[in-house]
C-alpha positions, 0 to 999 in steps of 0.5 A: 474599443478599450471597453469591448477589449476588456469585455473580451478579455473578461469573457475569455477568462471567464471561460477559461476559469469554467473549463478549469474548474469543470475539469477539476470537478470531474478529476475529484469526482473520479477519485472518489467513484465508487470502483476507484475506491474499491479497486485501491481497497483491494490493492491496499488488502493485498499489499496487507496479505502479502505482508502477513504472509511474509512475516508469518514466513520470516517468523517460522524460519526465526523459529526453525533457526531457534529450535536448531540452536537449541536442539544443538545445546541440548545434543552436547550436554547429553553424553554420546553413551548414555543408552536412550530411556 
């Protein structure tokens, strides 16, 4: 009786371990599948494109602000009554 119990317990543990290992292996294989990698890469590129676009917009805004500031300084230095050349 004791021996059959331990044999059954060992077989059950072995079967459970095999099923769990099989599921883990399939899950890992899905993670590195070409379609999954391509989808993740595309998402990363879209995020990078969005970041670049936002950076360019922020740069343009800063450039326009600085231009306004400089034009204000130049306009303040030139007398109003001087004829334009």
